RODO-2510 file (C-alpha; in nm, 4 decimals, decimal comma):
residues 442
     n   res          X          Y          Z
     1     m    -0,0007    -0,0082    -0,0137
     2     g     0,2926     0,2468     0,0821
     3     q     0,4807     0,2050    -0,2281
     4     t     0,1627     0,2444    -0,4531
     5     i     0,1016     0,5913    -0,2855
     6     y     0,4556     0,6644    -0,3880
     7     e     0,4269     0,5699    -0,7106
     8     n     0,1073     0,8055    -0,7280
     9     e     0,3059     1,0326    -0,5600
    10     a     0,1296     1,1409    -0,2903
    11     v     0,3373     1,0266    -0,0132
    12     a     0,3860     1,4030     0,0781
    13     k    -0,0345     1,3867     0,1421
    14     t     0,0842     1,1265     0,4467
    15     s     0,2322     1,3817     0,5983
    16     d    -0,0679     1,6479     0,5390
    17     f    -0,2756     1,5433     0,8923
    18     t    -0,4791     1,7651     1,0227
    19     v    -0,3974     1,8505     1,3521
    20     g    -0,6310     1,9458     1,6806
    21     l    -0,5143     2,0257     1,9974
    22     e    -0,6175     1,9741     2,3911
    23     i    -0,4317     2,1240     2,6240
    24     e    -0,4776     2,0943     2,9925
    25     m    -0,3344     2,2984     3,2757
    26     q    -0,4277     2,3615     3,6211
    27     r    -0,4811     2,6828     3,7557
    28     i    -0,2665     2,8087     4,0942
    29     d    -0,2466     3,1337     4,2930
    30     g     0,0530     3,3515     4,3707
    31     s     0,1799     3,0925     4,5917
    32     g     0,1645     2,7585     4,4088
    33     q    -0,1731     2,6203     4,5360
    34     l    -0,4566     2,5553     4,3433
    35     s    -0,6534     2,8271     4,2859
    36     q    -0,9650     2,8956     4,4711
    37     e    -1,1455     3,1172     4,1923
    38     p    -1,4009     2,9976     3,9892
    39     y    -1,4168     2,9289     3,6184
    40     p    -1,3294     3,2818     3,4509
    41     a    -1,6478     3,4598     3,3583
    42     r    -1,4829     3,6407     3,0775
    43     i    -1,4366     3,3143     2,8718
    44     g    -1,7945     3,2453     2,8751
    45     d    -2,0083     2,9514     3,0368
    46     e    -1,7398     2,6586     3,1113
    47     q    -2,0647     2,4433     3,0425
    48     t    -2,1048     2,5414     2,6697
    49     n    -1,7858     2,6826     2,5676
    50     p    -1,5983     2,3572     2,3731
    51     w    -1,2768     2,5558     2,3161
    52     i    -1,1914     2,6242     2,6774
    53     t    -1,3427     2,4360     2,9223
    54     n    -1,2571     2,2258     3,2423
    55     d    -1,1716     1,8429     3,3284
    56     f    -1,1604     1,6574     3,6282
    57     l    -1,1140     1,9359     3,8811
    58     e    -1,2787     2,2955     3,8282
    59     t    -0,9389     2,4493     3,8164
    60     m    -0,8406     2,1965     3,5151
    61     s    -0,8430     2,4419     3,2594
    62     e    -0,8870     2,2642     2,8861
    63     t    -0,8482     2,4630     2,6192
    64     v    -0,9267     2,2941     2,2522
    65     t    -0,7957     2,4232     1,9122
    66     p    -1,0128     2,3539     1,5863
    67     s    -0,8057     2,1401     1,3810
    68     a    -0,5440     2,2830     1,1450
    69     k    -0,3596     2,1370     0,7804
    70     h    -0,0751     2,2701     0,9551
    71     s     0,1735     2,2397     1,2794
    72     l     0,2454     2,5951     1,2523
    73     d    -0,1129     2,7113     1,2598
    74     a    -0,2302     2,4704     1,5512
    75     i    -0,0064     2,6021     1,7563
    76     h    -0,1154     2,9835     1,6220
    77     y    -0,4559     2,8891     1,7435
    78     l    -0,3058     2,7176     2,0471
    79     y    -0,0962     3,0462     2,1124
    80     r    -0,4408     3,2692     2,0934
    81     l    -0,6658     3,0967     2,2675
    82     n    -0,3884     2,9800     2,5453
    83     n    -0,3344     3,4317     2,6003
    84     c    -0,7220     3,4448     2,6219
    85     l    -0,7536     3,2177     2,9103
    86     r    -0,4843     3,4029     3,0903
    87     s    -0,5860     3,7262     3,0237
    88     a    -0,9092     3,6257     3,1702
    89     l    -0,7685     3,4981     3,4599
    90     a    -0,8615     3,6514     3,8093
    91     p    -0,5656     3,9041     3,9511
    92     g    -0,2917     3,6979     4,0836
    93     e    -0,4024     3,3495     3,8990
    94     m    -0,1612     3,2037     3,6793
    95     l    -0,1248     2,8222     3,4999
    96     w     0,0932     2,5872     3,6180
    97     p     0,3638     2,4717     3,3728
    98     l     0,3848     2,1479     3,4756
    99     s     0,1985     1,7859     3,3889
   100     m     0,2368     1,6825     3,7572
   101     p    -0,0022     1,8504     3,9788
   102     p     0,0954     2,1723     4,2204
   103     r     0,0725     2,1112     4,6230
   104     l    -0,2180     1,9091     4,7204
   105     p    -0,4070     1,9584     5,0388
   106     k    -0,4554     1,6245     5,2750
   107     d    -0,7774     1,6442     5,2774
   108     k    -0,8578     1,5204     4,8730
   109     r    -1,2396     1,5576     4,9524
   110     t    -1,1736     1,9811     4,9731
   111     l    -1,1093     1,9775     4,5903
   112     v    -1,3301     2,0882     4,3561
   113     l    -1,4520     1,8512     4,1036
   114     a    -1,5445     2,0268     3,7208
   115     k    -1,9208     2,1613     3,7315
   116     m    -1,9765     2,0043     3,3931
   117     g    -2,3764     1,9368     3,4849
   118     p    -2,5010     1,6782     3,6918
   119     k    -2,4496     1,3782     3,4536
   120     k    -2,0495     1,4549     3,4117
   121     e    -2,0196     1,5395     3,7936
   122     a    -2,1763     1,2316     3,8987
   123     y    -1,9381     1,0037     3,6754
   124     l    -1,6534     1,2143     3,8065
   125     q    -1,7617     1,1471     4,1949
   126     e    -1,7972     0,7848     4,1229
   127     w    -1,4365     0,7905     3,9181
   128     a    -1,2614     0,9533     4,2006
   129     k    -1,4180     0,7380     4,4078
   130     r    -1,2534     0,4427     4,2678
   131     h    -0,9368     0,5921     4,1734
   132     g    -0,8743     0,8674     4,4352
   133     y    -0,8296     1,2185     4,3427
   134     s    -0,4978     1,2424     4,3168
   135     q    -0,4965     1,0269     4,0104
   136     g    -0,7060     1,2481     3,8046
   137     t    -0,5097     1,5587     3,8359
   138     p    -0,1925     1,5016     3,6268
   139     c    -0,2236     1,6898     3,2815
   140     g    -0,1346     1,6457     2,9412
   141     a    -0,1136     1,7482     2,5848
   142     h    -0,3257     1,5369     2,3423
   143     i    -0,3094     1,6022     1,9654
   144     s    -0,6272     1,4789     1,7249
   145     l    -0,4822     1,3124     1,3291
   146     g    -0,7045     1,3228     1,0667
   147     i    -0,5873     1,1695     0,7385
   148     d    -0,5469     1,3529     0,4251
   149     q    -0,8997     1,2682     0,2299
   150     h    -0,6686     1,2362    -0,0923
   151     v    -0,5105     0,9348     0,0416
   152     i    -0,8209     0,7439     0,1750
   153     e    -0,9547     0,7707    -0,2164
   154     l    -0,6215     0,7226    -0,3378
   155     v    -0,6693     0,3602    -0,1545
   156     l    -0,9978     0,2739    -0,2180
   157     e    -0,9287     0,3474    -0,5824
   158     k    -0,6211     0,1211    -0,6193
   159     f    -0,7463    -0,1392    -0,4097
   160     s    -1,1013    -0,1440    -0,4621
   161     s    -1,1291    -0,5408    -0,3922
   162     q    -0,9637    -0,5180    -0,0174
   163     f    -1,2160    -0,2195     0,1023
   164     a    -1,6332    -0,1934     0,0417
   165     d    -1,5886     0,1602     0,0803
   166     e    -1,4189     0,5047     0,2126
   167     r    -1,5255     0,3683     0,5689
   168     a    -1,3581     0,0693     0,5484
   169     v    -1,0413     0,2650     0,4154
   170     r    -1,0645     0,5162     0,6942
   171     n    -1,1253     0,2107     0,9736
   172     y    -0,8022     0,0032     0,8344
   173     l    -0,5658     0,2803     0,8014
   174     y    -0,6219     0,4816     1,1279
   175     t    -0,6064     0,1220     1,2792
   176     v    -0,2747     0,1051     1,1517
   177     v    -0,1643     0,4233     1,2549
   178     a    -0,2995     0,3589     1,6182
   179     q    -0,1047     0,0719     1,6288
   180     g     0,2685     0,2154     1,5733
   181     f     0,1761     0,5268     1,7919
   182     v     0,0949     0,2124     2,0878
   183     r     0,4108     0,0438     1,9654
   184     y     0,6520     0,3501     1,9443
   185     r     0,4530     0,5144     2,3109
   186     w     0,7694     0,4678     2,4687
   187     l     1,0260     0,6305     2,2537
   188     l     0,7926     0,9091     2,2960
   189     t     0,7513     0,8905     2,6983
   190     y     1,1802     0,8983     2,6324
   191     l     1,1966     1,1976     2,3920
   192     f     0,9354     1,4256     2,5820
   193     g     0,8542     1,2556     2,9458
   194     a     0,8710     1,5629     3,1403
   195     s     0,7283     1,4748     3,5133
   196     p     1,0475     1,3410     3,7206
   197     v     0,9158     1,4514     4,0359
   198     a     0,5335     1,4783     4,1906
   199     e     0,5019     1,7607     4,4272
   200     k     0,3477     1,7218     4,8120
   201     g     0,0484     1,5810     4,8446
   202     y     0,0180     1,3999     4,5306
   203     f     0,1450     1,0147     4,6845
   204     e    -0,0241     0,8864     5,0333
   205     k     0,2275     0,9432     5,2887
   206     g     0,4825     0,6482     5,2923
   207     a     0,4047     0,5930     4,9677
   208     e     0,6233     0,8054     4,7590
   209     l     0,8676     0,7483     4,5250
   210     a     1,2205     0,6783     4,5974
   211     r     1,4152     0,8947     4,3443
   212     p     1,3114     1,0752     4,0325
   213     v     1,1927     0,9365     3,6960
   214     r     1,1232     1,0334     3,3202
   215     s     0,7370     1,0160     3,3603
   216     i     0,5248     1,0030     3,6328
   217     r     0,2395     1,0486     3,4564
   218     q     0,2992     0,7866     3,1806
   219     s     0,4109     0,5499     3,4734
   220     r     0,1459     0,3006     3,6644
   221     y     0,1409     0,6370     3,8976
   222     g     0,0340     0,8533     3,6458
   223     f    -0,3404     0,9326     3,5403
   224     g    -0,6411     0,7343     3,4917
   225     t    -0,7301     0,3874     3,4403
   226     k    -0,5088     0,0804     3,4245
   227     f    -0,7407    -0,0757     3,0910
   228     t    -0,5717    -0,1973     2,8266
   229     g    -0,7320    -0,1248     2,4701
   230     d    -0,7117    -0,3823     2,2259
   231     y    -0,6164    -0,2154     1,8594
   232     r    -0,6377    -0,5125     1,6540
   233     s    -0,8724    -0,3799     1,4614
   234     l    -1,1900    -0,1032     1,5136
   235     a    -1,4587    -0,3763     1,6017
   236     a    -1,2152    -0,5476     1,8356
   237     y    -1,1532    -0,1825     2,0480
   238     v    -1,4882    -0,1367     2,0887
   239     d    -1,5885    -0,4616     2,2041
   240     r    -1,2796    -0,4466     2,4651
   241     i    -1,4392    -0,1206     2,5820
   242     e    -1,7863    -0,2331     2,5934
   243     e    -1,6635    -0,5834     2,7702
   244     g    -1,5125    -0,3028     3,0540
   245     v    -1,7880    -0,1428     3,1010
   246     k    -2,0418    -0,4741     3,1562
   247     q    -1,7556    -0,6199     3,3644
   248     g    -1,7322    -0,2642     3,5854
   249     i    -1,3754    -0,2498     3,5377
   250     l    -1,4920     0,0825     3,3115
   251     t    -1,8326     0,3024     3,4435
   252     s    -1,8681     0,4246     3,0699
   253     d    -1,7070     0,3863     2,8036
   254     y    -1,5843     0,7689     2,8371
   255     e    -1,3399     0,6272     3,1366
   256     f    -1,1242     0,4654     2,8492
   257     h    -0,8214     0,6629     2,8623
   258     g    -0,5980     0,5039     2,6539
   259     p    -0,2432     0,6344     2,4988
   260     v    -0,4522     0,6461     2,1451
   261     r    -0,8536     0,6755     2,0874
   262     f    -1,0819     0,6354     1,7871
   263     k    -1,2540     0,9249     1,7691
   264     g    -1,5902     1,0099     1,5615
   265     h    -1,9177     0,9742     1,7361
   266     p    -1,9053     0,9972     2,0928
   267     d    -2,1823     0,7122     2,0831
   268     l    -1,9588     0,4450     2,0701
   269     k    -2,1894     0,1518     1,9125
   270     k    -2,2283     0,4470     1,6330
   271     l    -1,8943     0,4820     1,5918
   272     a    -1,8365     0,1234     1,5119
   273     n    -2,1070     0,1459     1,2485
   274     n    -2,0037     0,5727     1,1730
   275     g    -1,6119     0,4821     1,1515
   276     v    -1,3178     0,6610     1,2428
   277     e    -1,2686     1,0002     1,1562
   278     y    -0,9578     1,0743     1,3632
   279     l    -0,7300     0,9533     1,6450
   280     e    -0,6618     1,1276     1,9450
   281     l    -0,3273     1,0703     2,0945
   282     r    -0,3039     1,0771     2,4406
   283     m     0,0767     0,9932     2,5950
   284     l     0,2921     1,3408     2,5856
   285     d     0,3402     1,5228     2,8881
   286     l     0,3582     1,8988     2,8641
   287     d     0,6276     2,0719     2,7909
   288     p     0,7300     2,3379     3,0360
   289     s     0,9778     2,4869     2,8229
   290     s     0,6551     2,6696     2,6099
   291     a     0,4046     2,8722     2,7210
   292     v     0,1690     2,6362     2,5797
   293     g     0,2500     2,3327     2,6695
   294     i     0,4160     2,1665     2,3433
   295     r     0,6395     2,2414     2,0843
   296     t     0,5814     2,2846     1,6401
   297     g     0,8881     2,0259     1,6488
   298     t     0,6652     1,7908     1,8572
   299     l     0,4185     1,8077     1,6404
   300     r     0,6065     1,7560     1,3463
   301     f     0,7446     1,4645     1,4706
   302     v     0,4597     1,3361     1,5531
   303     r     0,3224     1,3770     1,2028
   304     l     0,6292     1,2052     1,0682
   305     l     0,5503     0,8813     1,2479
   306     a     0,1856     0,8761     1,1723
   307     s     0,3264     0,9203     0,7884
   308     y     0,5875     0,5974     0,8556
   309     f     0,2778     0,4220     0,9818
   310     i     0,1290     0,4460     0,7388
   311     m     0,4087     0,4343     0,4330
   312     h     0,5112     0,0488     0,6174
   313     p     0,3770    -0,2499     0,6183
   314     a     0,1490    -0,3136     0,9114
   315     m     0,1712    -0,5110     1,2162
   316     r    -0,0151    -0,8708     1,1062
   317     e    -0,3022    -0,9714     1,2871
   318     g    -0,1966    -1,2148     1,4748
   319     e     0,1312    -1,0661     1,6177
   320     v    -0,0422    -0,7604     1,7162
   321     e    -0,1769    -0,8266     2,0695
   322     s     0,2018    -0,9602     2,1762
   323     l     0,3710    -0,6537     2,0171
   324     l     0,1720    -0,3994     2,2018
   325     a     0,1710    -0,5891     2,5176
   326     r     0,5924    -0,5871     2,4966
   327     a     0,5480    -0,2513     2,4028
   328     d     0,3280    -0,1403     2,7091
   329     a     0,6263    -0,3010     2,9034
   330     m     0,8904    -0,0877     2,7411
   331     n     0,6890     0,2217     2,7882
   332     m     0,6598     0,1286     3,2037
   333     a     1,0114     0,0369     3,1770
   334     i     1,1071     0,3870     3,0543
   335     a     0,8690     0,5712     3,1936
   336     e     1,0362     0,4593     3,5404
   337     e     1,4057     0,5300     3,4631
   338     s     1,6739     0,7413     3,5930
   339     p     1,6123     1,0874     3,3656
   340     t     1,9852     1,1125     3,3354
   341     a     2,0737     0,7276     3,3106
   342     p     2,0462     0,5979     2,9492
   343     s     1,7647     0,3945     2,8316
   344     q     1,7800    -0,0146     2,8198
   345     y     1,6196     0,0446     2,4876
   346     q     1,8557     0,2890     2,3530
   347     s     2,0089     0,1135     2,0965
   348     t     1,6510     0,0698     1,9342
   349     g     1,5379     0,4053     2,0194
   350     l     1,8228     0,5146     1,7954
   351     a     1,7691     0,3043     1,4988
   352     m     1,4443     0,3838     1,5127
   353     i     1,5162     0,7789     1,4621
   354     r     1,8176     0,6708     1,2042
   355     h     1,5702     0,5279     1,0263
   356     l     1,3084     0,8271     1,0114
   357     e     1,5607     1,0745     0,8865
   358     h     1,6599     0,8149     0,6010
   359     y     1,2331     0,8366     0,5559
   360     a     1,2514     1,1960     0,5780
   361     s     1,5365     1,2336     0,3170
   362     q     1,3272     0,9791     0,0584
   363     i     1,0217     1,1968     0,0923
   364     q     1,1965     1,5155     0,0477
   365     l     1,0311     1,6712     0,4061
   366     g     1,2332     1,9178     0,4139
   367     p     1,5361     2,0412     0,6786
   368     e     1,2887     2,1145     0,9270
   369     y     1,1847     1,7687     1,0028
   370     l     1,5841     1,6993     0,9975
   371     e     1,6810     1,9478     1,2237
   372     v     1,3805     1,7819     1,4565
   373     l     1,5214     1,4218     1,4299
   374     d     1,9169     1,5753     1,5024
   375     d     1,7668     1,7215     1,8576
   376     l     1,5790     1,3866     1,9289
   377     e     1,8773     1,1631     1,7997
   378     e     2,1087     1,3762     2,0498
   379     r     1,8272     1,3081     2,3765
   380     i     1,8622     0,9680     2,2742
   381     v     2,2324     0,9422     2,2886
   382     n     2,2655     1,1906     2,5801
   383     p     1,9927     1,1422     2,8524
   384     a     2,0811     1,4779     2,9764
   385     n     1,8989     1,6676     2,7051
   386     t     1,5997     1,5114     2,7822
   387     p     1,3317     1,7014     2,9264
   388     s     1,3162     1,5105     3,2455
   389     a     1,6804     1,5216     3,2967
   390     r     1,6696     1,9059     3,2373
   391     l     1,4047     1,9822     3,4933
   392     l     1,6480     1,7838     3,7620
   393     a     1,8371     2,0869     3,7858
   394     y     1,5340     2,2736     3,9090
   395     v     1,4276     2,0617     4,1692
   396     k     1,4863     2,1750     4,5006
   397     d     1,4385     1,9362     4,8800
   398     g     1,1663     1,7112     4,6227
   399     s     1,0210     1,9823     4,4604
   400     l     0,9625     2,1760     4,1104
   401     e     0,7706     2,4331     4,3071
   402     e     1,0400     2,6990     4,2510
   403     y     1,1024     2,6403     3,8696
   404     a     0,6850     2,5985     3,7926
   405     l     0,5888     2,9421     3,9504
   406     r     0,9108     3,1300     3,7761
   407     r     0,7985     2,9972     3,4551
   408     a     0,4257     3,0234     3,5050
   409     r     0,5092     3,4039     3,6491
   410     h     0,7126     3,4780     3,2899
   411     y     0,4090     3,3392     3,0581
   412     q     0,1580     3,5572     3,2633
   413     q     0,3409     3,8514     3,2149
   414     a     0,4255     3,7782     2,8635
   415     a     0,0432     3,7274     2,7994
   416     l    -0,0991     4,0100     2,9651
   417     g     0,1261     4,2100     2,7780
   418     m    -0,0195     4,1150     2,4632
   419     l    -0,1871     4,4036     2,2718
   420     h    -0,4994     4,2720     2,1163
   421     p    -0,5311     3,9090     2,3060
   422     f    -0,8940     3,7459     2,1413
   423     r    -1,1834     3,8351     2,3855
   424     g    -1,4410     3,6134     2,1533
   425     f    -1,5894     3,4844     2,4237
   426     e    -1,6731     3,7293     2,7005
   427     e    -2,0281     3,7661     2,5323
   428     g    -2,1028     3,3795     2,5754
   429     r    -2,0772     3,3039     2,2294
   430     v    -2,0525     2,9415     2,1059
   431     y    -1,8223     2,9756     1,7779
   432     t    -1,8032     2,6680     1,5214
   433     a    -1,4729     2,5110     1,4418
   434     d    -1,5150     2,7285     1,1092
   435     e    -1,5985     3,0832     1,2891
   436     l    -1,2687     2,9914     1,5943
   437     r    -1,0521     2,9673     1,3165
   438     a    -1,1622     3,3192     1,1182
   439     a    -1,1546     3,4670     1,4534
   440     l    -0,8236     3,3297     1,5291
   441     a    -0,6634     3,4524     1,2612
   442     w    -0,3718     3,6840     1,2127
***
């Protein structure tokens, strides 16, 4: 299939994914504690504004961009929405730049769950009873990827005997890409893990980690339900989640927080019938070196990986479960490695990066992609260059609070100095995606 795409001069289209971003950040006060202020009134109603909303806690702000055709456009949308949120915060409020939450109170019941309506609040209360409040507090960067329509139509045309319709092509291609990201999740955790320590209150007394790690959020101590999805096919994915709900492991299908989620119709049963429309990748920590929690280079790397997965042979169906189970074990091991030590999978990581360099050169993606790969190769060769290792230089008495507050103040001051921040939500207007794209345009 990859060869056919190449021969039809459509290989460039395999990296032309539409990109959407969801970035979670905790609102804090000037002392580094979770804010006591309500959802900012100047960004509308938290229950009806889909672009700046809340997740789990009332203080966990989630900024959602409309989809974009280019990585740089997605970052620009995010930048304007992030500044919109920051300019609406109460005096003294800021956004915590780390994935792991700031200091949490001893009595977690004092934490206020997101006020998202009776149904969602009941779900959050049940979730907190099952898993504890701490497990719901880590924040991350989620990336949504949509395959270029030209690629889908080309595959349907050239492989009409294999696929009944466009829906079947979409389901197949998205499954291949999802499998690839789950298989190489460990590499993303190594390259972008940025949660080496947790602040006071996250772990119960006596259960604290003995040393820093690459990514608490991506480890067994991080976010969410430890429920393994089935990525052999869309049908298997849906069946596995439905079985989890039936057995009471999941309170609802919404509770599935796997590293990759198939997205389309919000009703899981209708998703199976209507087909996948895009993927949601959920394996990235916040990047505290960026005001918006993610860098353009990271997006370019993710899009390159997705293109690579489409253009190379898919895993054999009978091997998917065993390969992905091994990949999960690799991810857990890497997440809990010392940030400054060479990974036990260093040679495997180097081989993958160099393979991607060769692929990027073959399809002539340009110097901006090769520069990203050069930087990432250096992170593998020298683990001191990874985000988690760099953060260790700022750890004091087991805490990153001083560093996080300094970055938070810097980002907040820069946002407040913006001449023309976006204020389109002040009157409670609810934008469609097309309307918001037009409003956010420079």
